[in-house]
N, C-alpha and C positions, 0 to 999 in steps of 0.2 A: 505356581504355573511351571510346568516342565515341558521338555521337548520343543523348545522354541529357539534352539541354537541356529536355525536357518534365518533368523531375523536379519542377519548381516546382508542377506541377498537384497533386501528391500532398498537400502540406499546405494549399495555398491554395484548393483546390476546396471543402473544408468551410468555410473562413473566408468565402469569397464567399457561400456558401449562408447562413451565419449572418448576414452583413451584410444580404443581401436580405430575409431573414425579419424581422430586427430593424427594418428601415426600413419595409417594406411589409406585414408580417405582420398587424397588428391592423386595418388598413383594407382591404387588398386580398387578402392571402393567408391568409384564415381557414381553419379546418378544412374539408377535409383538405389544402388546397394547401400549407400550411406544411410538413407532413410529407412531401409529395411532393418539394418543393424540397430538403429536407434529405436524403432518400434518394438523389436524383439526385446531389447534391453529394458524398456519401460514396461512392457507387457509382463515380463517375468517378475518384475518388481510388483506390479499390480496383483498378480496371482498370489504371490507370497503374502502381500498385505491383506488380501481378502481372507486367505487361510488363517492368518494370525488374528484377524478381526473376528472370525467365527469361533476361534479358540477362546478368545476372551469372553465372547457371548456365552459360551457353553460352560467355561470353568471359572470365570471371574478373576479377581485379583490383579496383580501387576508383576511384571517381570523386568529385571534390570540386567541386561547382558553387558558385562564389562569386556571391551575388546582389547584395549591396551592402555598403559599409562602414557599420557601425553607429556606432562611436565610437572615437576614437583615445586610446590610453594611452601617451603619450610616443612611442617608436619603434614601438610595437606597436599594430596596428589590429584592433579587434574587428569581425569580419564576420558577416553573416547568410549562412550557407552550408548546403549540403545534402551531407552525406557519404553516398555510396551504395556500400556494400560488402555482403558476404554477411550480416553481422549486422544492419545497419540495413534491408536489403532484407527479410529475414525478419520483423523486428519490425514494419515498415511494413505488410507483408501481413497479419500477425496483427491489427494495430490496425484496418485499413480493412475487411478482409473480415468479421471478426467484428462490427465496428460496423455494417456494412451490414445484416446480418440482425437486429441489435438494433433498428436504426432502423425496419426494415420491421415488426417486431413491435410497436414503440412506436406506430405509426400506428393499430393496432387497440386497444392497451392504453389509450392516452390519449384515445380517442374520447369526446367530450362533456365533457372536462375544461376548466375555466376556465384561461385562459392557455396554450392549446394552442400558439400561435406562439412564445410566450416559451420554452416547454419545448424546442422543436426548435432555436431560436436558440442556447440554452445548450448543447444536446447537440452541435450542429455545432461550436461554439466549443471544446468539450471535446476533440473529436477533433483539431482544428487544434493545440491546445496540446500534446497528446501527440505528434503528428507532428513538431512543432518540437523537442521533446525527443529524439525518436528519431533525427532526421536531422541533429542538430547535429554540428559538427566541432570544437567548442570548449566549454569549461566555462561560459562566460557564456550562450551560447544554450541550453545544457542547463539552466542555472539559470532562464532565462526560461520555458522550457516546464515546468520543475519547479514553479515558483511558479504558472504559469498553470493547470495541472491542479488545483492546490490551491485557487485562487480559484474556478474554475468548479464544482469539487465542492462548495464551500461554497454556491454558488447553487443547485445541483441537489438537494443533501441538504435544504436549507431551502426547496425548491420550494413546499411547502404552508405558506407563511409565516404563515397565520392559525392554524396549529397550534403550540402552545407547545413540544411535545416535538420537533417538526421544527426549530424555530428553535434550541433548546438543542443538538440533535445537530449542526447546522451549525456553531455556535460551538465546540463541543467538538472537532470535526474540524479546524477552522481553527487553534485555539489549540494543540492537541497537535502538529500538524504544524509549527507555528512553532518549537517546541523543536528538532525534528530539523533544520529548515531553517537555523536559526542555526548549528548544527554544520556543515552542508553549506557554508554561505556562508564560514565561517572556513576550511574546507578549501580552497575555491576561492582565497581571498585568500592563504593560505599557499603554495599551488602557484604563484601568480603571483610571489610574493616569491622563491621558491626557483629557479624555472625561467625567469622573465622572459617567459613565454608562457602562453597558456591553450589553445592548439591541441593536440588529442590527440596527433597524430603527433610534434609537436615535443617534447612532454613525454616521450613514450616514448623518444625519441632521447636525451634528456638525463638519463634516470633514473640511469645509472651515475655521474653527477657528484654526485648527492645522497647523503647518508649514509643508513644503514639506518633509523635512528630518525626521520629526517625523512620518509622515504617512509612509514614506519609511521604517523606522526602524520597525514599527509595522507590516507592510506587510511582510518584510523579516523574522522577528522572527516567525510569524505565518506560513510562507511557510517552515521554517525549520522543523516544525512538519509534514507538508505534505511530505517533502522529505523522512522522516523516514517511515511514515505510508504507503505511496504509492511506497516505494522501488525505489527511484530515487538516482542517483549518488550524494553523496558518501555513502549514508546509505542504499544501496540496497542489501547488502550481505546476509541478513537474508532470503530473499525471496526463493531462490532455496532450501535451507535446510528445509524450512517450508513444503516441500513435504513429510516429514516423517509422517505427520498426514494422516488419512484416506482420500481417494480421494474425497468423498463428502465435506470434510472440505476444500480441495484445491479449489474445484469448488466454494464454498461459499466465501472464502477469495478473490479469484481472479475475481469473476464475480459480486457479489451483495454487498459485504461488505468490510470492512477494507481498502483494497488498493484503492478502489474507493473513500474513505472518503477524501483523500487529494484533488482530483480533484473537488469534490463537495464543499469542504470548500472554495477553491479559487473562484469558481463560486458564492457561497453564499455570500461571502464578496467582490464581484466584485467591488463595488464603492471604497473600500480601495485600492485594487490592481490597478484599472484603474486610480487612482489619482497619481500614481507614475510610470513614465516610467522606472526608475531603477528597480523597483520591477517586472514590466512586462518583462523586458529584462532578469532578473535573472530566472524567470519562463521559459521563452522561451529557453534560452541556456542550462539550466539543463535538461529540457524536451527533447531537441534535442539530447544532448549528451547521455542521457539515452536510447533514442530510437535507436540510432546507435550502441552503445556499446552492448546493450542486443541482438540486431540482430546478431552481429558478434559472440557473445558467443553461441547463439543458433545453429550456423552452425555446431558445432563439438561436441555437447553434445550427450550422448548415452542413457540417462535415459528418458523414455517417458514423465514423469511428469515434469522433469526439463526443457525439451525443451519447453513445453507449458508454464511453469512458466516464462521463459525468454521472451517469446512472450508477456506475460502480462506486464512485466516491460517495454518492448519496446512500446507497444500500449498505456500505461499510459504516456509515453514520448510524443507520438503524441497528446494526450489530453492536456497535459501541454503546449506543443508548440502552440496548437491552442489558448489557453487562453493567452499565452504570446504574440501572434500576435494580440490580441484584439478580436479574434473570439470565444467568450465564448459560444455561442449557438452551434457552430460546435464542441467544446470540449465536451459539455454535450450530444450532439447527438451521438458522437463517444463513449462516456461512455455507453449510452443505447444500442447501436448496439453491442459494445464489450461485454457487460454483457451477451447478448443473445448467441453469438457464442462462447464466452469463456466458459460459462457454458456447452454448447454443447460439446466442445472439451474435457473438463476435464471429463465429465460424460461418454463420449464415451471411453476415456482412461481408466476410471474405469471399464467399461464393458469389455474391453480387459484384464485388470489385473485379473478380476474374471475368465475369460476364460482360461488364461495361468498360473493360480495359482500364481499370484502376481510377475511374472518375470518383471523386470523393463527395462532390456537392450533390446533396439529395434533390436539389431543384433541377438538376440536369438528368434525372432518371424518370421513372414513371411507367406504369403498366407492366412491370417486370413479371407479375404473376402469370401472364400469358406465356412467357418464354421460360420461366424458371419456377414451375409449380411446386416442386419439392422444397426448394429454398424458401419460397413465399409461405408455404404451409408451416414449415418448421419455425420460421421466424415469428409467425403469428402466435404459435404456441409459447415461444419464449417471451413475446411481448405481453401476452395475457398473464403469464406467470409473474413477470416483473410488475405488472399493474395490480396484482393481487386479486385476480378473478378466480373463483373456485371453478373446477376442482384442481387447479394447477398448484404446484408446490409453493409458489410465492405467497399464495393466500394463507396457507397453513403455517408459514414461518414468519411472515411480516406482520400480518394482522394481530397476532397475539402480543407483539411488542407494542403496537399502538394501543391496544386495549389495556395492557399493563400500565402504560404511561398515564392513561386516563385515571386510573385508580390511585396512582402514586404522586404524579406531578402534572397538573392540568396544563401548565404552560408548555411543558415538553410535549404533552399530547397534542396541543394545538398545532405546533410546528410540524410534528410528525404526520398528523392528519392532513394538513394542507399539502405537505410534501408528497403524500400518497396520491392525492388528486393531480398534482402537477406531473408526477411520474407517469401516470396513465396517459395524460395529455401528450407529453413530449414523445413518448415511445410510439404512440399511435399517429402522431404527426409524422414521424419518420416512416412508419409502415404505409400510411396512405400516400405520401409523396413518392415513395420508392416503388411500391407494388400495385397501387390502385389508381393514382391520379392520372391526369392527362399525360400524353406521351411527349416527354421533353428530350428523349434520347437523340443523339446525333444519328442521322440516317445511315451513315456508314457503319456505325457501331451496331445499330439495330439489326442490320443484315446478318451479323455474326453472333448475336446473343443467343445462348442456348443453356440448357441445364448443365450443371457441373458433373464431372465424372463420378463413378461409384465411390472411389476412395475419398471423395469430399461429401457426397450426399449421405453415405452410410453413417458416418458419425453424427450428422444432423438428425437423422431418423432415430438413432439410438438415444441421443440426448433429449430429443423431443418426447420420446416415450418415457424416459426417466423423469423428466420434469412434470409429466402428467400424473404419474403414480407415486412419486416420492413423498408427497404431502401426507398420504395415508399411512405412512410409517412413523408418524409423529410420536405416538405413544412408545413405540419401540426405541426411538432415539432417546426419549426421556429416561426410560428404564436403563438403557445402556450407559448413559452418561452420568446417572445419578451418583454412583460410587466415587466419582472424582469431582463433581461440580455441585453436589448437595451435601452440606456439612452433616445433615441428619443421617445420611447413608454412608458417609465417609468412614473407612476403617481407621482404627487408631494408629496403624502403621503409616497411614498417609498423613494424618493430622491428629495429634493428641487432643484430649478433651480441653486442655487450656487454650489451645489454638482455636478450637471450634467455638469456645465461648467468646474469644476475641473477635470472631467473625460475626457473631450474632447481631451486634449493633448495626454493622454495615448492611447486613442482609435482611434485617427486620422489616425494612420498607416493603419487601416483596412477599412477606409471609402471609399477609392478610388478603392477597390477591389470588383469587381462584379462577384459573382459566383451564378448561378441560384439556387433558392431554390426549384423550382419544379423538382421532381425527373426525369421525362421524358426529360424535357428540359436540365437538367444537363447531363443526359446520352447521349443525341444527341450531345451536345456540346463537351463532352469528347471524343466521337468517331470521331469527325470531326476536332477538334483543334490539332495542333502539340503537345502542352503540354500534353493534355489528352491522345493522342495516345502514346506518349513517356512513360508516366507513366504506361499505360496498357501493352504496349509491354515489359516494364521492368519486370512487374510481371509475364507475360507469359514466358519471357526468363528464369526467376528463376525457374518456374515449369518445363520447357523443359530441363533445365540443370540438375535438379534433376532426371528427367526421364531418360536422357542419362546416367547418372553416376550410379544411384542406381537401375534402372529397366532394362535398356538394357545393362549396363556396357560397353558402347562404350568408355568411358573414365574411367581409373582406379582411384578410390578414394585413393588408396594407393600411386599411383604415385603423385597425387595432394598433399597429405600430406607430402611426402618427398620433393617434389619440393618447396613447400611453408612452409617448416618446421618452420622458425621463426614466421610466422603469425599463423600457426597452434598451436604452443606452447603458443603464446600470447592469442589466443581465448580460447584454451582448459583450460588454467590456469586462465581464467576469468580476463584477463588484470592484473593479479597479485594483485588485490585489497586485496584478502584474505591473500596473502603472506605479503603484506605491513602492513596490520592491525595486523597480527600475530607478525611481527618483531617489530612493534612500540608499540602496546598496550598489547601484551602478553609477549613476550621476553623482550621488552623494560621496561615494568612495573616490571617484575621480576628482571631485572638488577638494576633498580632504587631502588626497595625495598631492595635488597641486599646491595647496596651502602649506603642507609639511615640507614640500620641496623648496618653496620660496623661503619659508621661515627657517627651516632646519639646514637645508643645503646652501641656499644662496646667501641668506643673511648671517647665519651663525657659523657654519663650517667654512664656507668661502670667505666670509667676513674675517674670521680669525686667520686663515691662511694668507689671503691676499692682504689683509690689514697689517699683519706682522711684517710682510715684505715691504709694504709702503711705509710703515713706521721706521723700518731700518734705513730705507733710502732717505726719508726726511731727516732722521737723526744724523745720518752721515753728512748730508748737506749742511746742517746747522753746525756740526762739530768742525767741518772743514773751514768755517769762518774763523775759528780760533787759531788756525795754523798760519801765522803771519810771518814767521821767520825772525822775529825780533825777540832777543833774550829778555829784555825788560818786561815784555808782555807775558812771557812764560812764567817769570818770577812772580808777577802780580797774580796770575791765575793760581799758582801754587799757594801763595799767601792767603788768597780768598778761600781756597778749598780747605786749607788747614784751619782757618778761622771757623768755617762752617762745621767741620768735624769736631773741633774742640768745643764749640758751643753745644752741639748735640750731646757730646760726652758729658758735659757738665749738667745739662738738663736731665739726662737719664740717671746720672749718679744721684 
């Protein structure tokens, strides 16, 4: 591949915009100029990414642009490079194109907010960090972007720094992710010790030289980072509280950046994970558990943003499950599809919040479709896609994962299938209560509710159109990604034959599963096969149940809550993960600290210091009794002492 020297524009255009806004924003580039500069920066990046994407489609291959040497490690030099191949090209397009529409929406959403330039400087920096992660050709640059998105997410989640809950949420996000990142860093160091390099392609070539359990250890350690970054069990607790940030931040984190990083990393390092069935099983079961648990929690949440946040955790679980099943292309296709409709759902929720003066409780809304028809219609498209209803993108990307699970692991299929029905239920519970149900709006707010301005509705319309047609490009995505995610189509320069053979065992589970890649063929087969009909009917049943309970009120939700009180409490309290962590890591840490203070400081350290002083005083008092002033007493003491020393001398001798 030649004539791709312009690739540096993709990550550095948002960085340049961030620097310009950071330096000149508060004095010269005040609202709305800061937002315009940010939009231009990310739009230029998106155009360059799309051009590069089409170049790969036309010419194939991969291109590694070395920008400069970062640091030497003995004979190995860590470089800042841009790896451009089908996988990084796709991910870069997802990041930049989705971000462009989120940025445009944010210019309207953040209007009048204090710190307007600061917000767009952070937002642009966020995209730069994600692109450095996406385009890296080595684990160190990947780790730089990995930590970078963590840092900027901390700044954006805590954007309202005068609000205590936002500050606490930012701290929680940062601390929880550090747990996963320690695992990731150890995995990077172990890879360097084992392979002597951190470049992806060099590691892939040397995989046959490493032992099975060494590869497994590296894969599991790296996946530990993905568990934190992509909010999977047990490091998922930060995700719902991250909703304290402005809604465009939530859209960016959940759709195009940060949480998608873990799924992308597993796909990027597919030869490592595919070489270990233990690693694939770990990815599969954690993804499945996260998909199911998050779906159950979403059933009973009342905060509009948190409901959508838990759907992100659940859908990421489906992506990891696909990768664990050996269906890496399905996982990346669902990532792309999800990025589109999840950005749509969050931005539509942001439009609602502007209309209702930032009320978050869905029980205090209702009948907003009359006042915000564009927002309601586009949200409905996103909800149908999330529920997996054809012809929307979610059907073509999520249902194949469920079908593959049925043929490979029926236990995984059962939980993913139930999760699909629950997903349809809770997203339409939200839709009916917000847009269709009885009017619960405050009368004063209702007087001022109206549709959002064009710079907020235009991104909604474009994303709704994209999620409507994207699923029909399923076969194109498979053909595009096959050279990097299918060992049978992988060039030897990417992975030699020995590495491909190493991957065969891990990927063999998916070889016998035939799921049509053509969208129309898959649609017809799904609508005619018992399994496809069952999955679709499950989603429709979830929607119908939400309609009966929350729209028609045929069934009382209060009666359901009382009847299934133990389950309701379990789901409402988020399976008590937060309670457990608070008991162990907060109260437990406090009790341990008090114990160590009492034993270590008070008894041991203070005991030695204070005890030595008391011993000296006591000894002084006792020795003072020997000072009588009588010579005969002193002579007697000397004789006794001499007798004692002489006796000891004779015994030792």
